[in-house]
C-alpha positions, 0 to 999 in steps of 0.5 A, a space after each residue: 244685109 240689103 237697103 230697105 228704107 232711108 229717112 233723111 232730115 236736115 242732112 246736106 241737100 235735105 233741109 226738110 224731112 223725106 223718106 225713100 223706099 229702097 226695098 227694090 232690087 234696082 233703084 234708079 236715081 235720076 235728075 239734074 246736078 245739084 238737086 240732091 242725088 249724091 246727098 241721098 247716096 251720102 246719107 246712107 254711108 253717113 248713117 253707117 260710118 259716121 263720116 264722109 272723108 271726101 268732104 274734108 271738113 268738120 263733122 257739122 258740115 253734114 248739117 244743111 244750112 237750111 235745117 229747121 232744127 240745126 241738126 242732121 238725122 238719117 235713119 236707114 232700115 236694113 233687112 237680112 236674108 231672113 227678113 229681120 230688120 236692122 235700124 241704124 239712126 245717126 244724128 248730128 247737132 250743130 255745135 257737138 263734135 261727135 254724132 250719136 248712133 242708135 241701132 235697133 234690132 228685135 232685141 231692143 235698142 243699142 246706143 253709145 260705144 255698144 251701138 258702134 260694136 253692134 253695127 260692125 257685128 251686124 254688118 261686118 262681122 269679119 271686121 270685128 276683130 280688126 284693130 280699127 273695126 270701123 276703118 274695115 268697115 268704111 274701107 269695104 263700103 267705099 271700095 266695094 259697096 258704094 262707088 262715089 262720084 268724086 272717087 270713080 277712078 281712085 282705086 285705079 288711078 289715085 290710091 297708092 300701091 299699098 292702099 290698094 293692097 290693104 283694101 283688096 286684102 280687106 275684101 278677100 278676107 286677108 285684112 286681119 293677116 295684114 293687121 297681124 303682120 302690122 302688129 307683129 312688125 311693131 311688136 318685133 321693132 319694140 322688142 328690138 328697141 328694148 333689147 338695144 336699150 337693155 344692151 346700152 342701158 345694162 351691158 355696155 355700162 357693165 362692160 365699161 365699168 370692168 374696163 375702167 376697174 381693169 385700167 385702174 388696177 393696172 395703173 395703180 402703184 403702191 404709194 405707201 412710201 409717200 404716206 409719211 411724207 404726205 402726213 407731215 405736209 398735211 399737218 403743216 398745211 392744217 397749222 397754216 390754215 388754222 391761222 387764217 380760218 376757223 378749223 372744225 372741232 375735233 377733226 385731224 389726220 387720225 379721224 378723216 383728213 380727206 373730209 377735213 381738207 374738203 371742209 377747210 378748203 370750203 371755208 377758205 373758198 367762202 373767206 375768199 369770196 367774201 373778201 373778193 366781194 368787199 374788195 369789189 365793192 371797195 374798188 367801186 367806192 374808190 372809183 366813185 370817190 375819184 369821180 366826185 364833181 368839184 365844189 362849185 364856186 361864184 354862186 353869190 356873183 351869179 345871183 348878183 348878176 341875175 338881180 342886176 339883169 332883172 332890174 335892167 329888164 324892168 327898166 327897159 320894159 318900163 321905157 318901151 311902155 312909155 314909148 308905146 304910149 307916146 306912139 299911141 297918142 301921136 297916132 291918134 293925133 295923126 288920125 284926127 287930123 287925117 279925118 279933119 283934112 278928109 272932111 275939108 277935102 270932101 267940102 272942097 270937092 263939093 264947092 268945086 262943083 258950084 264955083 260959077 257965080 257968086 259964092 253958093 254959101 255966103 253969096 258974095 262975089 269971089 275970085 273963081 281962080 283963086 278959089 279953085 287953086 285954094 280948094 285943089 290945095 286942100 284936096 292935095 293936102 288930104 292925100 299927102 302921106 301922114 308921117 308918125 313922129 319918132 318917139 324912141 320906141 325902137 331904141 327902147 325895144 332893142 335895149 329891152 331885148 339886150 337886157 332879156 338876153 343878159 337875164 337869160 344868160 345870168 339864169 343859165 349860169 345860175 341853173 348850171 351851178 345849181 346842177 353842179 351842186 346837186 350832182 356833187 351832193 348826189 355823189 357825196 350821198 351815194 358815196 356816204 351810203 356805200 361807205 356806211 355799208 362798209 363800215 367806213 366814215 366820210 367825216 374827213 372828206 372824200 380825199 381822206 376816205 379815198 386814201 383809207 380805201 386804197 389802204 384796205 384794198 391793198 391789204 385785201 389783195 394780200 390777204 386774198 393772195 395768201 388764201 388762194 396759195 393755201 387753197 391750192 396747196 390744200 387741193 394738192 394735198 386733197 388730190 394726194 389723198 384721193 390717190 392714196 384712197 384709190 390705192 387702198 381700194 385696189 384690192 376691193 376693186 380686184 375683188 369686184 371683178 369676179 362678180 362683175 364678170 358674172 353679172 356680165 355673163 348673166 346680161 349677155 345670156 339674157 340678151 342672146 335669149 331676147 335676140 333668139 326670140 326676135 330672130 324667131 319672130 322675124 321668121 314668123 313675120 316673114 312667114 305671115 307676109 308670105 301667107 298674106 301675099 300668097 292669099 291675096 294672090 290666090 284671091 286675085 288669081 280667082 278674081 281676075 277671070 271675073 275681071 277680064 270677063 266683065 271687061 271683055 263684055 264691055 270691051 272699052 279699048 280696041 287693043 288693050 283687052 286684058 286687065 291684070 292685077 298684080 300683088 307682091 310683099 316688099 319691105 314688109 308691106 303689100 303692094 298692088 297695081 293694075 296693068 293692061 295687056 295687048 296680046 296681039 302686039 305683045 305689049 305687056 305692063 301698060 299703066 292704065 292711066 297712060 293708055 286709056 282716055 278718061 271715059 275708058 278709064 272710068 269704064 276700067 274703074 267701074 269694072 274693077 268696082 263691080 268685080 270687087 263687089 261681085 267676087 267678095 264673099 261677104 260685104 257689109 251690105 248686099 249692094 252695088 251703089 254707083 253715084 253718076 259713074 257714067 258721066 264721062 262715057 261715050 255711047 259705046 261705053 255707055 251701052 256696054 256698062 248698061 248691060 253690065 249692070 243689068 247682068 249684075 242685078 242678079 247678084 246684088 241690089 243695085 243703086 245707080 244715079 245719073 244726071 243724063 236724061 237719055 242714060 236715065 231712059 237707057 237704064 230704065 229700059 235695061 234695068 226694067 223688071 222682067 219677072 214677077 219677082 223683080 222690082 225697079 224703083 225710079 226716084 226722079 229729083 225734078 229740082 231743089 229749093 231751100 226746103 230740099 229736093 222736089 222728088 217723084 218716085 215710081 216703080 217700073 212695070 214688069 216687062 215679061 215679053 221678050 225685047 224685040 229689037 227689029 220690027 217685022 215687016 210682014 
């Protein structure tokens, strides 16, 4: 299958709808970072697999934040070698967990689970028999068809050795054998667990039972001499028990002494528990009676004291009010006198200004000196402090405080009497309630009841002790009956041994057969592992010359010139790793990440990817898609890889992106069409806004004339 067309709407960087013609044998995608190039590559992968593992997000993450309809939709048209069309249409709506898939072929449209199966059948029929067909499809796409920008060196530097082995096994056609090995290993483990469980659940209990039977038979002695004595002891005990507990009707030694003993012992136990329960309640009642508060005296005196204190408070309050009224009257008089003195002083100050000559008021002559002294004396009197008369308020207030303290003390004493009486009443009520429940009467007072309770507790202690002695004796008799029963069953147990031995032999034979099957399965498992390892090793031997040839054509390192692929089966699982050799210096087994720069490691990764792509007999898409894999390469490696891609175009449809304008020009030159049957399409992403990328698409003109590197001088 080859890519023919893709239509993208609402997917990642594509908010609107755009359609791309991808039917060329080379598609170059150029433009600055962040303009949507990777979204174009991801759209094809998502349409086919329904997921983008590197996003590590929910399925709704593929929906553009600016999608007009809140959904992502990608339609990819694929063409087979005969030109028949397969259309893959996938849709993801915000809020829906799974995406929906539609596959359209000449026969019609396929949806639902049938669409998944149909997609695998059309793209990767080798994976249809896989345990997880979509995982096989995804593994082939992401490691041999689409080299993602973030995963350039994953296969070389990050994937573990088991994952590499599984990937290569899938690509070279050994994936189903690996799955068969895994399934066989799981089934063999389950078979072994079931065998061990059957051994534990069937054989071991049978052997344990036989051991117990043999031990019981060997240790059981003839107890017939004890039987008569035990019957006498039984009759005596049963008579004693009948005096204390009711016996079951019709039971006796002749009918079923063991069952009778069990019944009587259970009855004794129930009676003892009832007596112990009553004794416990009587003991609690006794404790409650002993802690009843004593009767409280002195309520009348306390009430009289409170009444006297309240009368005294009332009398002192009246005296305080009288003193306060007298003090208020005295203050009013002082205020009036002070106002008069201030007024006279004001007049005196005014008169002092006009003392010359006759009196300014009456016009008569006067002694100015005497008048001035008189006026100053009036002013001085107005400035003297005013002393309130003592009306006895302080002593009255002190007396009131003392009276109130006495009232509080009297009230507290009366409250304490009330609390004590309530506590006594509550205790008496509780005791009366418990006594009524125990059929006792409190009529003669707590002291009399306490004496009654003590008597009943002592009686119960005696009855309980007697019943417990009776129960212990009965338990000894019951144990004796059990021993007699064991002795009587010795013959029966001996008769069971042959049947038990036969059952042990049957189960042992069955387990031996299961162990033999497990051994056969183990040998088959080992053979399949050897076959898988041999197949992968053979394929690696076939692939390795191509890997070396491609690596040598690029020649990224001056010393380490030979890449090697190694594989082995260990612990039931395959391992695969990459090493580099310097044969001139005889240095073998160098880890690529330890000796290569990041640029050189990228070259090795792209070389390995293209080797896997070109050597695979069957891929889901006849395509090699590289999303900006050359971004960290130096100029020499860049030229080598550009030539490598040019040589690969004859075997695979190429789809390559880059953000570097100079590299884009180089790739256009290297990957230009050089014949009428070739076609190179250039998709240029000029920018991005909320509606999506701004894209220009053009086809390169065929350049049939040979490329001249040196201009002639003639």
